[in-house]
N, C-alpha and C positions, 0 to 999 in steps of 0.2 A: 536518668528519669525518663521513662519511655512515653508516658502520656501527659500531655499538657492541654487537655481539652478546655481547661478553665480560661485559657487565653482567647477562646472563641466566645466567651460570655459577652453579653451586650454592654457590660461595664467598660470594655476596652475599645480603643480605636486600633486601626491597623499598625500604627507606629508603636503602640505599646507592646504588641506581640513581637515585633521586630527588635525592639529594645531588649526584651527578655532573652530572645534567642542569641543576639549578639553578645550580651553580657555573659550568658551561660557558657558560650564558647571561650570567651576571654578568661573567665574565672577558672575554667578547667585547665587552661594553659598557664595562667599567671599565678594562681594561688595553690596549686596542687602540692608544692613542696615548701611552702612558707613555714608550716608548723615544724617540719623535720629540720629545716635549715636553721631556725632560730632557737628551737628548744625552749628553755626557760627564760630567754631574753625577750620578754614580752614588750618592753619599751622599744627595742630595736625592731621587732616584728611590726609593731604599730607604725613606727616611722616609715618603714619600708612599704607597708601596705598603703598608707596615705599617699606616698610618692607615686606608687603604681596606679592607684585609683585616679590621681590627678593627671598623670601622663596618659591614661586611657580615656580621659574625658568624662569619667563617670561622676566626678564630684561637681560638675557643672549642674547636675540635677538637684544638688543639695542646697544651692543658693539661688536667690531670686534676682532677676534683672540681667538682661543680655549685655547691657553696657558694663556690667561688673563681672562678666564671666559666666553668668547663669545660662542654663539651657533655654529659659523662657522668661518672660517678664514676671510671672508668678510661678511659685513652686508647684509642679504637677504632682498632686498627691498620689495618683495611680502609678506614675513612673517611680516615685519615691518608694512606694510599697513593693512594686515588682523588683526593684533593685535590691531592697533589703531582703526580700524573700529569697532571691537567687543567691545573694552573697551568703546568707545564713545557711543555705543548703550546702554550699561549698566549704565555707570556713567562717566559724563564728567570730573570730577576731576581725575579719574583713567587714562583716556586718557592723560590728561595734565601731570600727574606724570610720566607716561611711556615715553612720548615724550621728556620731559626735561632731563630725564636720558640719552637718546640717543643724543639729540642735545647738551647738556652740556658737554658730554664726547666725542662727535664725532670727534673733532679736534685731540684729543689724540689718538683715534682709527686709524685715517688716517695718522697723521703726527708726533705723539709723539715718543720720544726716547724710547728705551727698558726700561729704568729706570722709565720714566713717565708712561708707560703702566702698568708696574708691580705695581707701587705705587697706581694708581687710578682705573684702569679698573676692577680688581677683586672686589673691594669694591662697585663700581657702580653696577656690575652684581648681587651681593648678596643683594643689597638694603641697604648697610651699610653706604654709602656716597651719599649725595644728590648733584647733579651737576647743574650748571647754565652756560648760554651762554651770555656773556656781550659784545654786539656789539653796540647797539643803544645809542645815546647821545641826550641831549636836542635839539641840532641843527644838528644832523646827524642821520637820520633814513634810508630811502631808499638811500640817498646820502652819502655813506660810505666815500667818498673822503673828506667830510667836517669834518671829525673826528678831535676833538681838544684834547682829552686825550693824554698825552705825557708820554713816557717811555724813560728816559735819561740813557744812559750807564754810569755806575759809578763803576770803579774798576772791581770786579768780579761779578757785578750784574747790576740791573736796578732800577731806582727810578720812580715810577708812580705818576702822578698828573693829576687830572681832575675828570670828572663825567661820569657815565653811568646811563641810565634811561630805564624804561619799562622792567626791568630785571626780568624775570620769575624765581621763586624760590629765589628771592632776600630776604634776611633776614633769610632764613632757610638753604641755601646751605652750604655744607661743603667745596666746592671749586668753583671757577669761572674761566671760560676760557675768558680772557680779551684781547681785541684788542686795541692797542695804537700806536700812531705815534712815530716812531723811526728815521725818517728823512733820510733814505737812498736815497730817490727820492721824487719828488713832488707828491701830490695827493695820490691815492690809492696804489701806488708802494712803499710808505714809511711807511707802517704799519706792525707791528709784533704782534704775538699772544703769550700769556703767560698764565700759570696756576697759580692762586693765591688762596691760602687757605683762608677760610672764617675768620680765627682768626689772619690773618697777621696784625701786627701793621700798622696803617695808612689807613686801609680799614674800613670805617664805613657805616652804613645804614643811609643815610641822610633823607630818607622819605619812608614810606610804602604807596603804591598806591592802592586805592580801585577802582575796576571796576565792571561792571554790572554782570558779571559771576565771583564770587569771586575765586581768587587763589592767592598764594603768589606772590607779585609783589613789586618792590622797586626801588628807586634811590640810586645808590652807589656813595660814594665819596672817592677819593684817595688823601691823603695828605702826600707827601714824603713817600709813601709806598714802602719799599725796598724789592726786591725779588732777589734771586740768578739767574745768567745767565742760570743755568741748568733748570730753569722753562720756558724758552722760547720754544715755540712749532714751529718746523720748522725753516727755515733759517730767518735771519734778513731781514726785508723788504718783506717777503712773506705772511704777515698776511691776506691781501685781498684774496689771492689764498686759504689760509687755510679756511677763513670764507665762501667763495663761494662754495668750495668743500664740506664743511660740510652741508651747506644749500641745496646743490644739492641732497644730500642723503635723506634729510628729507622733502623736499618740496612736493614730491608726497604723503608722508604720511599725510600731512595736508589735502589733498583732501580725503584721506581715512577716516580721522576723521570726515570730513563733511558728508561723506556717512553714517557713523554710526549714526550721529545725524538725518540725513534725514530718514534713515530706521526706527529708533525708532519713529519718528513723524508719518510716514505712518502707522506703527503698531498701534499706539495709535488712529489715525484717523479711521482706519478700525474697530477697536474694538468698538469705540464710535458710528460710523455711523450704524453699524449693530445692535446696542442695543437701540439706542435713539428713543423713540416713539414720533411721530409727526403727527398730523392730520390723525390718524387712520392707519398709516404705520410707517415704520422706516425711519430714515434719509437717509439710503443708497438706498431707493427706488426712491428717487428723481433724475431726470436726471441731474440736476445741480451738485448734490453730486457725481454722477458717473463720470461726466466729470472732476471734480476736482481731484478725486482719480486717474483717468486715466492719467492726466497730471503729477501728483506727481510720479506715478510709472514709467512713461516713462522718466521723467527727471532724476530719480535716476539711471535707467539702462544706460542712455546715459553717465552720469557722471562716473558711475562705469567702463564702457568700456574704457573711456579715462584714468581713474586712473590706472587700471590694465594693460593697454597697456604700459603706461609709466614705471610702476614698472617692468614689464617683460622685456622691452627693456633695462632698466638699469642693470638688472641682466644678460643680454646677453653682457654687456660691451659696450653698445652704448651710445653715447652722447644724453641726453634727455632734454636739456635745453628748447627747444620749447615744447616738449610733456609734460614735468612736469608743465610748465606754463599753458598750455591748461587745464590740469587736475585740477590744483589748482584753476584756475579761474572758470571753469565750475562747479566743485563740490561744491565750497563754495557758489557761486551765486545761484545754483540750490537748495542747502540745505536751504538757506534763504527763497526761494520761497515756498519750500515744507513745512517748519515749519510754515511759515506765514499762509499757507492754512490750516494746521492742527489747528492752533489757531482759525481761522475763523469758522471751522467746529464745534469746541467745544463751540463757542459762549462765553457767560460770564465766563464759567468755564475755558476757555483758558487763561484768564488773571488773574486768581486767583494766588496769590503768592505761589510758590513752587509746583504748579501743574506741572506734567511732561512736558507738551508742553510749559508752561510758562518758565520753566527752560531751555528747548531747545532753546527757542526764545532768551534768554540772552546768552546762550553758543555759538551759531553760529555766533553772530555778529563779534566777534574779529577775527575769522578765515578769514574773507574777508579783513583783514588788516595785520595781522602779517605774517612774512616770505615773505613779498612782497605783497602789496595791489593789488587788482584787476587791478587797473590802471597801476601798474608796470608790472604785468603779460602781459597786452595788449602790452606794449612797448617791452617787451622781445620777444613776439611772432612775432610782426611786424619786429623787428630788425633781427630776424633769417630768416624770410621770405625774407626780402630785401637782406640780405647777400647772401642767396642762389640764388636769382635772378641775382644779380650782378656777382656771380661766374659763373653762367650758361651763362651769356652774354659775 
């Protein structure tokens, strides 16, 4: 990637640009052969990538608190986004592995007890423990209030029963942050959060789920799964708050991952268009090609401005519910369009299995769904706009 003018934008400090450049060099060296080395062994690739990210010091940016291995007392949203963008540009599975270390341990960083932080966060930062975030259920995705998984208080602990599905890192995680209904109040106000070790009796992997861009994904089952009360994260009945606060940290970084995929697609398209000979000239000489490239580049910059505005605002301590939703919606939808355009420019090569743009085409699709589908982001944006209008009135 030749041009990185966006690193000079006023959203960033000097150390952010240095972070990106150092990671870019590291990723080019450490991740170039991961896909070829592991092939269809996605579990093995993920474990190896987590180990490498830990040894490289990059996972320190995914956890909060220097005493527990974090790069800072609070998670730096701009650093988080730059790391995800850079990793996504090099290797989609590396972005996934990094993101899940942060999302899976984020509730502990934000709301965990000192003992929980000491027990889990240093291992996450070193790449020695794989984390997972278990919120979704067969009938409860965007509608968290429909959650059916139950955690019943029993003596000095809780007993979990129910299922979770679409759980990233399911089947390879060393621990899961699990959200279950504890009944303090109706709906979302009666949910609590727990950390459950992967080897806890009563927790089983009910099904491994295969998706178009392979990564570890599973349905979990809890059958009289007993955990001590010391494993509850935050106060009883505050699980919805814990979940939303965790997602709020990482939602903007989903937009950054989409940017990474889109930038890689544009790089691939530019290289192909300037080399492909057609009708006595190169593909890039055609005005239709130039128009497509212009639209791709403009869309990427617009999405990047929204993404890093939201990241900067969050690092200033501002509420970014609306801004993060705008960034996530725009960046993921734009990346889908950019990658589709890249596939079209490559013609038949673009749909050959494992070609870089074909892999990008599969990688981007899920980002328009997870951590709040595009339609949910639209509802969030409209809700915030209407709330502001009513307050002004």
